[in-house]
C-alpha positions, 0 to 999 in steps of 0.5 A: 939854037939846037943846043938850047932846045936840047937843054930845055928838053933835058930839064923837062925830063928831070924836073917835070914839076917846074913845067907843070904850069906850062904843060898842064899835065904834071902836079907839084910834088907832095911833101914827104911825111910819116905817121907813127905812134910811140905806143906799142901795146893796148890794154884789153878792157880799157880805153887807151889814148893812142898818140898818132904823130904826123911828121912833115919831112919836106918836099923835093921843091919848096918844102911845102906845108901840110894844111887842113889835115884830116885823119880818118881811122879804120879800127879792126875788129875788137877796137872801137874808136870814140871819135867816130873814126875822124879827127879834124883838129890837127893844125898846119904842119910846116916842113921838118915839123910834126904834130900829135893827136890822141885817138881814144879807143876801147879795146875789147877783151876779145881782141886779137893779140895783134891788131892793125889800125888803118890811118887815112890822111887827107891834106892840102899843100901849096897854099891849098891849091893841091891835095893828097890822100894816103893810107898808112897802117899802125900795128899794136899788140894787145894784152890783158890788163887787170880790172878792179871790177868783178861780176856775177850773174844770178840766177845762172839756171832758168827753171821758170817761164814768164817775166823774171829778173837777172841780177848782176852783182858788181864788186869793186875789188880795187883800192879806188872808187868806181864811178858811173858804172853802166851795165848793158845786156844783149841776147842775140840770135835766140828765140825763147828769151827777150830783154824787157824794159829799159837798160838798168840805171847806172850806179853812180859810185861803188866804194872799194870792197863794196858790191852793187846789185843791178837788175835787168828784166827778161821774158822766158818762153818755151818757143824754140828755147835751147838748153844754153842761152848766151848772154852778152854783158858789157859794163863800163865804168870810170876808174879815176879818170880812165874809162874802163870796160868789162865784157862777159859773154856768159851762158844761162842754163835752161833746165826745162820746166818741171811742175810736180803737183801732188793731187788726190791725197788720201790717208787709209784708214781715215781713222788711225789707232795707235799701234797700227799701220796706215798709208798715205797715197797721192798722185804725182803729176808733172804738168811741165815740159821736161821729165823729172828723174830720180823722183823720191818721196819721204814722209817726215814722221813726227814723234811717235810715228815711224816708217813702215818699209823702205824710206825714202820711197823711190818713184823713178822718172815722171815724164812731162804731162804724165801721172804716177801714183805714190804710196807711203806706209807708216806706223803710229806708235802705241804711245801716240795719243788721240789727236790730229798730226801733220805729216809733211811729205818731201818730194825730190827730183832732178831736172835735165841739168841734174839740179835737185828740186823739191816739192812739199805736201802736208797730210793730216793724220787723225789718231783715235783709240788704242790697239790692244794685243792678245797672245795666241798659242805659239807666241803669235800676236794679233792686234785687236782694235779699240772697237774689238775688230782684229787688225791683221797689220799688227801681226808684224809688230814683232819685226826688228824695225818695229821693236827698235822703234820701241813700239808694239803692245805685247813686247814686254810680255813676250820678252818675259815669256821668252826668258821663262822658256829659255830658263826652262830649256837650260834647267831641263838640259842640265838635269838631263846631262846630270842624270845621264852622268849618274847612269854612266857612273853606276855602270862603271862601278858595276863593271869594276865589281 
């Protein structure tokens, strides 16, 4: 009797599962299984279908089947599952058999070089009387795969406030057509810029070596806006039967708002005589929020007119909400006839990002009458206006710049006078030298005698 009891006790120690129904404290052993994948690498920017294989290696007693299997996935950062993390279509797996499902995941272009996918398996065994739940990890490497789609954003520099469009130029550099191309734009964590309206409409088809333009409206305000605005762009498309994604974390640059406005434009004198100088004056006002630097003003002189002095005129910097007076001087040539002439003035400046910007103002100049020149003793020239009034500005008519321009009412006469004076000087010098030589010769002849 004692030997029988000892044998029973030994069997209970070695095989507790057999007596589970008697003791009520032990469960039958779950089957041994493996979760594996024959895929080792995932392509960034593309949807990959990961094969996940579950193998039932049998059990310690009775080799139970795995029934009502549910897999739940815990994708790491940079991996997005298209099955909401759950796959429930795996059939019953009997002992020493396996079953494979395919998990579609989108691998971000920013994913780590090595990622680990958590797989939690829930299943029943022994005719659905018992269940088991375990988590296994699958590790994959990621690599950068080529994409046929390239993208450019315009404008990259924001120089105005209010509603405006961002344009995304999508180019198919591949050999097959791209279909169902969708663009998503987000700007997070920044004030001063917001997305307006609905997402852009998808592009049905982009042929090889063709470009499609997609627009997204944004609103720019000055509230706490920074100089660099991050914009996250996601483009999904089908290349054949494969779903691909292109991610671009780009930056828009905000150069500040500069509004250069020329006001109080005047011309002096209001009535200009040909052969005289005149000036264009205006007030340059910056009504923006940022300073303009390296400001210059240039009058584009029409035919017959020339700059008087340095051109372009350097103004310097114009701070936000400030004004600067500007004066430009020009000369109306002696060949300019009576009439009204349009003189464009070009104003250039740099914003905070050193981008060159331009503003224009047009000025009308009225030319009436012709200035004349009288020669005064000593060769000086004084201009006399058509009405007989002296114009002292024409005393500069013989400046080198003015002569090079071919202007000046007394130029030809002055050249003749200069030539005559030069000839007289040469003749006098020649006669003086000759006379002196003769005197020396006579003196030497007297000394010989």
